[in-house]
N, C-alpha and C positions, 0 to 999 in steps of 0.2 A: 513308499507313498509320501509325496510331499503336500504340505498343506496348501490351500488355495491362495493364501495371502502372502506367500513368500516373495513373489515378485512385485508386490505393491510398494511404491515408493512413498514414504511418509516424511514428515518435517521438511518439506521442500518449499517453504514460503520465502519470498524475497521481499525486501523493502522497496517498494515501487517509487514513492515520492514523499517529499517532506512539504507540508502545507502549514503556513502560518495564518492565513485569513480564514475566519470561521465561515464566511459566506462561500468561499471556494470549497472548503471541506464539505459543506452541505451539498453543493452542486455535484461534486465528485461522487459522494455517497449515493445520490439519487441516480446518477448516470450508471454507476456500477451495478446498483440494484436493478435498473431497468435492463441492462445488458446481461443480467443473471450471472455476474461475476462475484464469486465469494471473496470476501476481504475482511480484514480487521484492522482496527486503528490502535496504534501504540503511542502513548504520549511520551514524548522525549523529556527527559529529566532536565530541568533548567539548571545550569550551573550558576555559581555565585556571580560570575562576571558576565553572564549572558544577558543581553537586553531583550531578547525574544523569549517571552515566557510561555505562550500558548501555541507551541510547535507540536504538531502531530505527524506521525509517520503512517502512511497507508501501506499495508502489506497485503500481498495477493499470492495465490499459488503460482509456482513457476510455469505451470502449463498454460495459464491464462495471461502471462506477462505481456505478450504482444498486443492482444486485444485490449487489455486494461490501459496499456500505454497509449494506444490510439484514442480511447475514450477520454483520457486525462488531457492529452494534447489537443483534442477537439474542443474541450471546455476552455482551455487556456487561450486557444486562438480566438474563440467566439467571445469570451468574457473579458479577456485581457488580464486575467490573473496570472501571477508568476509562481511556479512551483519548481522545487529543485528535485530532479530525478536522481535516485540513489542507485537503483538496480543492483543491489547486493544482497547477499544471503542474509536472512533474518537470524539473529542470535536466538538460540533455544535456551531461555532462562527458566523454563518450567521443567526441565529434566533434572 
């Protein structure tokens, strides 16, 4: 007999985009919540030579990647903000 949860995939978060503008971050957060997309924000560590201090990375589940990307692109097109799409697997620093 196999447990029910053996086929469940975990730790499949991706780094969706990198945002430097706090207003853009707030708009993206509200839009993701409105679309019922689970996300978390990881603050990038600023290096000594980096000029951009308040850069955050928005991470979502890989299953919601396409819908989240469409939401962020719609905000960027409508408001004129620029974000950098990363679309790579999020490192698991908590394990």
